C-alpha positions in Angstrom: 0.0 0.0 0.0 1.1 3.5 -0.8 0.2 6.2 1.8 0.7 9.7 0.6 0.4 12.4 3.3 -0.3 15.9 1.9 -0.5 18.8 4.3 -2.9 21.5 3.2 -1.5 24.6 1.6 -1.2 28.0 3.3 -4.5 29.2 4.8 -5.6 32.5 6.1 -6.0 33.0 9.9 -9.5 33.2 11.3 -12.3 31.4 13.1 -14.0 29.1 12.9 -11.0 26.9 12.2 -12.8 24.6 9.7 -13.9 27.6 7.6 -10.3 28.9 7.0 -9.6 29.2 3.3 -6.5 29.2 1.3 -4.6 32.4 0.6 -3.6 33.3 -3.0 -0.1 31.9 -2.1 -1.9 28.7 -0.8 -3.7 28.3 -4.1 -0.3 28.5 -5.9 1.2 26.0 -3.5 -1.6 23.5 -4.0 -1.4 23.8 -7.8 2.4 23.2 -7.7 2.1 20.2 -5.5 -0.9 18.8 -7.5 1.2 19.2 -10.7 4.0 17.2 -9.1 1.6 14.5 -7.7 -0.6 14.0 -10.8 1.9 12.0 -13.0 3.1 10.0 -10.0 0.0 8.8 -8.3 -0.9 5.2 -8.9 -4.2 4.7 -10.8 -7.2 4.2 -8.6 -5.7 6.2 -5.7 -8.3 6.8 -3.0 -8.2 10.4 -2.0 -9.3 11.4 1.5 -9.7 15.0 2.7 -10.3 16.5 6.1 -13.7 18.4 6.3 -11.9 21.8 6.6 -12.2 24.3 3.8 -8.5 24.6 3.4 -8.0 20.9 2.8 -10.9 20.7 0.3 -9.4 23.7 -1.6 -6.0 22.0 -1.6 -7.3 18.7 -2.9 -9.4 20.4 -5.6 -6.2 21.5 -7.2 -5.6 17.8 -7.9 -9.0 16.2 -8.4 -12.8 16.5 -7.9 -12.9 12.9 -6.8 -12.2 12.7 -3.1 -14.0 11.6 0.1 -14.5 14.1 2.9 -13.4 12.2 6.0 -14.2 13.6 9.5 -11.7 11.1 11.1 -8.8 13.2 9.7 -10.1 16.6 10.8 -7.8 19.0 12.7 -6.7 17.4 16.0 -7.2 13.8 14.8 -5.1 11.0 16.3 -2.5 9.4 14.0 -4.2 6.0 14.6 -7.5 7.4 13.4 -5.9 8.6 10.2 -4.3 5.2 9.6 -7.7 3.5 10.2 -9.5 5.8 7.8 -6.8 5.1 5.2 -7.1 1.4 5.7 -3.4 1.1 6.5 -1.6 -1.1 5.7 -3.5 -3.1 3.1 -7.1 -2.1 2.4 -6.3 -0.1 -0.7 -3.4 -0.1 -3.1 -2.9 3.7 -2.7 -4.4 6.4 -0.4 -3.7 10.1 -0.5 -4.6 11.9 2.8 -5.0 15.6 2.7 -4.9 16.8 6.2 -3.2 18.9 9.0 -0.3 19.3 11.3 0.6 18.1 13.8 -1.4 15.0 12.9 0.3 14.1 9.6 3.7 14.5 11.1 2.7 12.2 13.9 1.5 9.6 11.4 4.8 9.7 9.6 6.7 9.5 12.8 4.6 6.6 14.1 5.1 4.6 10.9 8.8 5.3 10.4 10.0 5.2 14.0 7.3 3.2 15.8 6.8 6.0 18.3 4.5 8.9 18.6 6.6 12.0 17.9 5.9 15.5 16.6 7.5 15.7 13.1 6.9 18.7 11.0 5.4 18.6 7.5 5.5 22.0 5.8 2.5 23.6 4.2 1.6 21.7 0.9 4.4 19.2 1.7 4.3 15.6 0.8 5.5 12.5 2.6 5.0 9.3 0.6 5.3 6.0 2.4 4.6 2.5 1.4 4.1 -0.9 3.1 5.7 -4.1 2.0 6.3 -7.6 3.4 9.8 -9.1 3.0 9.8 -12.7 4.3 8.3 -12.5 7.8 9.0 -8.8 8.1 6.5 -6.0 7.6 8.3 -2.9 6.5 7.5 0.8 6.0 9.4 2.4 3.1 9.9 6.2 2.8 9.5 6.7 -0.9 9.6 10.5 -1.1 9.5 13.7 0.9 9.1 17.0 -0.8 8.1 20.6 -0.1 6.5 23.0 -2.5 9.6 25.2 -2.6 11.5 22.3 -4.1 9.1 21.7 -6.9 
């Protein structure tokens, strides 16, 4: 299974939190990241988005085919994100468009086995995959990129 974590692009400050929208810079960031993802995503990738306006605007730069998933809303636990994604083997590929610190905690949990606060920059991507080698289940870090490197 491929698990692609995409943090939402830059959003304006404000309340309520779920209504915060992308800034003009955020729209540019989302487009740049979507352009990088589009040719690389496996066919039939399941796309999950948090119910926040900023994640929905971010994912729409890539596709109109996504599932709004309350389990990955701001403040979600990393285990809830993994369950919503069906990690490690429910789908061949899942793209999760969500928030910090949750996405960083998901990456840390999968790669280190511990809950830690790792940072994922706005519109950043962490691409992980699961594989089985003999008796060992492994998590492979396939790519990490930030919008300023695209």
